[in-house]
ROSE-4610 file (N, C-alpha, C; in Angstrom, 1 decimal, always signed):
// ROSE-4610
residu = [P/P/P/P/P/P/Y/Y/Y/P/P/P/E/E/E/F/F/F/V/V/V/F/F/F/S/S/S/P/P/P/P/P/P/S/S/S/P/P/P/A/A/A/P/P/P/G/G/G/A/A/A/S/S/S/V/V/V/S/S/S/F/F/F/Y/Y/Y/D/D/D/T/T/T/S/S/S/I/I/I/C/C/C/Y/Y/Y/N/N/N/N/N/N/S/S/S/G/G/G/N/N/N/I/I/I/T/T/T/A/A/A/C/C/C/A/A/A/S/S/S/Y/Y/Y/L/L/L/W/W/W/N/N/N/F/F/F/D/D/D/D/D/D/T/T/T/V/V/V/C/C/C/T/T/T/P/P/P/Q/Q/Q/P/P/P/N/N/N/C/C/C/A/A/A/V/V/V/S/S/S/A/A/A/L/L/L/P/P/P/S/S/S/P/P/P/T/T/T/H/H/H/T/T/T/Y/Y/Y/D/D/D/A/A/A/A/A/A/K/K/K/I/I/I/S/S/S/Y/Y/Y/A/A/A/V/V/V/N/N/N/L/L/L/Q/Q/Q/V/V/V/C/C/C/D/D/D/E/E/E/V/V/V/N/N/N/C/C/C/C/C/C/N/N/N/R/R/R/E/E/E/K/K/K/L/L/L/V/V/V/P/P/P/V/V/V/K/K/K/T/T/T/P/P/P/V/V/V/D/D/D/T/T/T/G/G/G/G/G/G/L/L/L/P/P/P/K/K/K/W/W/W/K/K/K/E/E/E/I/I/I/S/S/S/P/P/P/F/F/F/Q/Q/Q]
num = [1/1/1/2/2/2/3/3/3/4/4/4/5/5/5/6/6/6/7/7/7/8/8/8/9/9/9/10/10/10/11/11/11/12/12/12/13/13/13/14/14/14/15/15/15/16/16/16/17/17/17/18/18/18/19/19/19/20/20/20/21/21/21/22/22/22/23/23/23/24/24/24/25/25/25/26/26/26/27/27/27/28/28/28/29/29/29/30/30/30/31/31/31/32/32/32/33/33/33/34/34/34/35/35/35/36/36/36/37/37/37/38/38/38/39/39/39/40/40/40/41/41/41/42/42/42/43/43/43/44/44/44/45/45/45/46/46/46/47/47/47/48/48/48/49/49/49/50/50/50/51/51/51/52/52/52/53/53/53/54/54/54/55/55/55/56/56/56/57/57/57/58/58/58/59/59/59/60/60/60/61/61/61/62/62/62/63/63/63/64/64/64/65/65/65/66/66/66/67/67/67/68/68/68/69/69/69/70/70/70/71/71/71/72/72/72/73/73/73/74/74/74/75/75/75/76/76/76/77/77/77/78/78/78/79/79/79/80/80/80/81/81/81/82/82/82/83/83/83/84/84/84/85/85/85/86/86/86/87/87/87/88/88/88/89/89/89/90/90/90/91/91/91/92/92/92/93/93/93/94/94/94/95/95/95/96/96/96/97/97/97/98/98/98/99/99/99/100/100/100/101/101/101/102/102/102/103/103/103/104/104/104/105/105/105/106/106/106/107/107/107/108/108/108/109/109/109/110/110/110/111/111/111/112/112/112/113/113/113/114/114/114]
x = [+1.6/+1.5/+0.6/+0.7/-0.7/+0.5/-0.4/+0.0/-0.4/+0.8/+0.0/+0.3/-1.2/-1.3/-2.0/-1.2/-2.3/-1.9/-3.4/-3.1/-3.5/-3.5/-3.7/-4.1/-4.7/-5.2/-5.1/-5.2/-4.4/-2.9/-2.6/-1.1/-0.2/-0.3/+0.9/-0.2/-0.2/-1.5/-0.2/-0.8/-0.4/-0.3/+0.6/+0.4/-1.2/-1.9/-3.1/-3.9/-3.8/-4.5/-4.9/-6.0/-6.7/-5.9/-5.5/-4.7/-5.8/-6.3/-7.1/-6.4/-6.1/-5.6/-6.1/-6.3/-7.4/-6.4/-6.6/-6.2/-7.2/-5.9/-6.2/-5.4/-5.3/-4.5/-5.2/-4.2/-4.7/-4.3/-5.3/-4.7/-5.5/-4.8/-5.4/-5.2/-5.8/-6.5/-5.3/-5.4/-4.7/-5.0/-5.8/-6.1/-5.6/-4.9/-4.6/-5.7/-6.8/-8.0/-7.8/-8.7/-8.5/-9.6/-9.0/-9.8/-9.8/-10.7/-10.4/-9.2/-8.2/-7.4/-7.2/-6.5/-7.0/-6.6/-5.4/-5.1/-4.4/-4.2/-3.6/-3.1/-1.7/-1.0/-0.4/-0.7/-0.1/+1.0/+1.6/+3.0/+2.9/+2.9/+2.4/+3.7/+4.9/+6.1/+6.1/+5.5/+5.3/+4.8/+6.1/+6.1/+5.9/+5.4/+5.0/+3.9/+2.5/+1.4/+0.7/-0.9/-1.8/-3.1/-4.1/-4.1/-3.0/-2.5/-1.7/-2.5/-2.4/-1.0/-1.2/-0.5/-0.2/-0.9/-1.0/-1.5/-0.7/+0.2/+1.0/+0.9/+0.2/-0.2/-1.7/-2.2/-3.6/-3.5/-4.8/-4.8/-5.8/-6.5/-7.9/-7.7/-8.5/-8.0/-7.8/-8.3/-8.4/-8.3/-7.4/-7.5/-7.0/-7.7/-6.9/-5.9/-5.1/-4.0/-4.0/-3.3/-3.4/-1.8/-1.3/+0.6/+0.5/+1.2/+1.2/+2.2/+3.2/+4.4/+4.8/+5.4/+6.0/+7.3/+7.5/+8.5/+8.5/+9.9/+10.0/+9.1/+9.4/+8.4/+8.3/+7.2/+7.0/+6.8/+7.7/+7.9/+6.5/+5.3/+4.4/+4.5/+4.3/+4.2/+3.2/+2.6/+1.0/+2.0/+1.7/+1.9/+0.2/+0.4/-1.0/-0.4/-1.7/-1.8/-2.7/-2.0/-3.7/-3.1/-4.1/-3.9/-2.3/-1.6/-0.7/+0.8/+0.8/+2.0/+1.9/+2.8/+2.8/+3.7/+3.4/+4.3/+3.8/+5.1/+4.7/+5.0/+4.4/+4.7/+4.7/+6.1/+6.1/+5.8/+5.0/+5.1/+5.3/+6.3/+6.5/+5.6/+5.1/+3.6/+5.0/+4.8/+5.3/+4.5/+4.6/+3.6/+4.6/+3.7/+4.4/+3.2/+4.3/+3.5/+2.9/+1.8/+1.6/+2.3/+2.6/+3.0/+2.2/+1.7/+0.7/+1.1/+0.7/+1.2/-0.5/-1.3/-2.0/-1.8/-0.8/-0.6/+0.5/+1.1/+2.2/+1.6/+2.5/+1.8/+2.1/+1.5/+1.7/+3.0/+4.1/+5.1/+5.3/+5.1/+5.9/+6.9/+8.1/+9.5/+9.3/+9.8/+10.0/+11.8/+11.8/+13.3/+13.5/+14.8/+15.1/+15.7/+15.7/+16.5/+15.2/+13.8/+12.8/+12.4]
y = [+22.7/+22.1/+20.7/+20.0/+18.6/+17.9/+16.4/+15.7/+14.5/+14.1/+13.0/+11.2/+10.9/+9.2/+8.5/+6.8/+6.2/+4.6/+4.1/+2.7/+1.7/+0.6/+0.0/-1.7/-2.5/-3.6/-4.2/-5.6/-6.5/-6.2/-6.4/-6.0/-6.8/-8.4/-8.7/-9.2/-8.5/-8.9/-10.2/-11.2/-11.6/-11.3/-11.2/-10.9/-11.0/-10.1/-10.1/-9.7/-9.5/-9.1/-7.7/-7.3/-5.8/-5.5/-3.8/-3.3/-2.3/-2.0/-0.8/+0.0/+1.7/+2.5/+3.5/+3.6/+4.8/+6.1/+7.0/+8.4/+8.5/+8.7/+9.2/+10.4/+11.2/+12.6/+13.5/+14.4/+15.7/+16.8/+17.8/+19.1/+20.2/+21.6/+22.8/+23.4/+24.6/+25.8/+26.9/+27.9/+28.9/+29.8/+29.5/+29.8/+28.8/+27.7/+26.6/+25.7/+25.5/+25.0/+23.5/+22.6/+21.4/+21.4/+21.2/+21.2/+19.8/+19.8/+18.7/+19.0/+18.0/+18.2/+18.6/+19.8/+19.8/+19.4/+18.2/+17.0/+16.1/+15.3/+13.7/+13.2/+12.7/+11.9/+10.9/+9.9/+8.6/+7.9/+7.3/+6.6/+5.4/+4.1/+3.1/+2.2/+2.7/+2.3/+1.0/+1.4/-0.1/+0.3/+0.1/+0.4/-0.5/-1.7/-2.7/-3.1/-2.5/-2.5/-2.9/-3.3/-3.2/-2.8/-2.1/-1.1/-0.4/-0.4/+1.1/+1.9/+3.6/+4.1/+4.6/+5.4/+6.1/+5.1/+3.4/+2.5/+3.0/+3.8/+3.4/+4.8/+5.7/+6.6/+7.1/+7.5/+8.1/+9.7/+10.0/+11.4/+11.2/+10.0/+9.7/+9.6/+10.4/+10.2/+8.6/+7.9/+6.2/+5.3/+5.2/+4.1/+3.2/+1.9/+0.7/+0.8/-0.6/-1.0/-2.4/-2.9/-4.2/-4.4/-4.7/-5.6/-6.6/-6.6/-8.0/-8.7/-8.2/-9.1/-9.1/-10.4/-10.4/-9.2/-8.7/-8.2/-7.7/-7.7/-7.8/-6.8/-5.4/-4.3/-3.5/-2.8/-1.4/-0.5/+0.8/+2.0/+2.6/+2.9/+3.6/+4.8/+5.9/+7.3/+8.2/+8.8/+9.7/+11.0/+12.0/+13.5/+14.1/+14.7/+15.5/+17.0/+17.7/+19.2/+19.7/+21.0/+21.3/+22.7/+24.2/+25.3/+26.0/+25.3/+25.6/+25.3/+23.6/+23.1/+21.9/+20.9/+19.6/+19.0/+17.7/+17.0/+15.5/+14.7/+13.1/+12.2/+10.9/+9.8/+8.3/+7.9/+6.5/+5.4/+4.4/+3.1/+2.1/+0.9/-0.4/-1.4/-1.7/-2.8/-4.3/-5.2/-6.6/-7.3/-7.8/-8.2/-9.8/-10.7/-12.2/-13.0/-14.0/-15.2/-16.1/-16.4/-17.5/-18.9/-19.4/-21.0/-21.6/-22.8/-23.7/-24.8/-25.1/-26.5/-27.4/-27.3/-28.0/-29.8/-29.2/-30.6/-31.6/-30.9/-31.7/-32.8/-33.8/-34.8/-34.9/-35.0/-35.2/-36.0/-36.0/-36.5/-37.1/-38.2/-38.6/-39.1/-38.7/-38.9/-39.8/-41.0/-42.4/-42.4/-43.0/-43.1/-45.1/-44.9/-46.3/-47.1/-46.7/-47.7/-48.3/-48.5/-48.5/-50.7]
z = [+8.8/+7.3/+7.8/+6.7/+7.0/+7.7/+7.7/+8.7/+7.6/+6.5/+5.9/+6.5/+6.4/+7.7/+6.1/+6.4/+5.6/+5.9/+6.1/+6.4/+4.7/+5.1/+4.1/+4.5/+3.3/+3.9/+2.6/+2.5/+3.2/+3.6/+5.0/+5.2/+4.4/+4.1/+2.9/+2.1/+1.3/+0.0/-0.9/-2.0/-3.1/-4.1/-5.0/-6.1/-7.2/-8.0/-8.4/-7.3/-5.9/-4.7/-4.9/-5.0/-4.7/-3.6/-3.0/-2.1/-1.7/-1.2/-0.4/+0.5/-0.1/+0.7/+1.3/+2.7/+3.4/+3.8/+3.6/+3.7/+5.6/+6.5/+8.0/+7.9/+7.2/+7.1/+7.8/+8.2/+8.7/+8.0/+7.8/+6.9/+7.8/+7.4/+7.9/+7.3/+7.7/+6.8/+7.4/+6.5/+7.1/+8.0/+8.6/+10.5/+11.5/+10.9/+12.2/+12.6/+11.6/+11.8/+10.5/+11.7/+10.6/+9.6/+8.4/+7.3/+6.3/+5.4/+3.9/+3.7/+3.0/+2.3/+0.8/+0.1/-0.7/-2.1/-1.7/-2.9/-2.1/-3.3/-3.1/-4.0/-3.9/-5.0/-4.2/-4.8/-4.5/-5.7/-4.9/-5.9/-5.1/-6.0/-5.5/-5.9/-6.6/-6.9/-7.6/-8.7/-9.4/-10.9/-11.2/-13.1/-13.9/-13.5/-14.1/-13.7/-14.1/-13.7/-15.1/-14.6/-15.5/-15.1/-15.7/-16.8/-17.1/-17.9/-18.4/-19.0/-19.2/-18.4/-17.3/-16.7/-15.0/-14.1/-14.1/-13.2/-11.7/-12.0/-10.3/-9.3/-10.3/-9.5/-9.2/-8.5/-8.3/-7.6/-7.8/-6.9/-6.5/-6.1/-5.2/-3.6/-2.9/-1.0/-0.6/-1.1/-1.0/-2.2/-2.4/-3.9/-3.5/-4.8/-4.5/-5.4/-5.5/-6.2/-6.3/-7.2/-7.7/-7.9/-7.2/-7.3/-8.5/-9.6/-10.4/-10.0/-9.4/-8.9/-7.3/-7.5/-5.8/-6.0/-4.5/-4.2/-2.6/-2.3/-1.0/-0.1/-1.2/-0.5/-1.3/-1.9/-2.7/-1.5/-2.0/-1.1/-1.8/-1.1/-1.3/-0.5/-1.3/-1.0/-1.5/-0.2/-0.4/+0.0/-0.9/-0.8/-0.5/+0.7/+1.0/+1.2/+0.4/+0.8/+1.0/+1.8/+2.3/+1.8/+2.7/+2.2/+2.4/+3.2/+3.4/+3.0/+2.9/+2.3/+1.6/+1.7/+1.4/+1.5/+2.0/+2.8/+2.3/+2.6/+2.4/+3.4/+3.0/+4.2/+3.5/+3.6/+3.0/+3.8/+3.5/+3.9/+3.0/+3.3/+2.6/+2.7/+1.4/+1.5/+0.7/+1.2/+1.0/-0.1/-1.1/-1.7/-2.2/-1.4/-1.0/-1.9/-2.8/-3.4/-2.2/-2.1/-1.1/-1.1/+0.2/+0.2/+0.0/-0.9/-0.9/-0.5/+0.6/+1.0/+1.2/+0.5/+0.2/-0.4/-1.7/-1.9/-1.4/-0.3/+0.1/+0.8/+0.9/+2.2/+3.6/+4.6/+5.6/+6.1/+6.5/+7.1/+8.9/+8.6/+10.1/+10.4/+11.0/+11.4/+12.4/+11.7/+12.3/+12.8/+13.9/+14.2/+13.3/+12.9/+12.4/+13.9/+14.6/+16.0/+17.2/+16.3/+16.7/+16.8]
């Protein structure tokens, strides 16, 4: 059977940022030799995304995807098929709203007993 695997960048994207997914899967032919994978199916676990329709899935080997909303983690699933079988790999993608500290003043603690 194939060995599905992928990486993504950036590791903790902000909402609205493009996330690149890179396939690193290994697939085999009927003789057991390494070959190109026959098909890919990505599910980005994102039901509210733009543009619609079908923006939450892809059949590309290494797609990009943009998450519109922050979430603790999206469960991204990659299904890879070769001549023998299909297998899945799931990884969690945390999408976090960045903390803006640029507008806060710098505070210095002062003891009232000085």
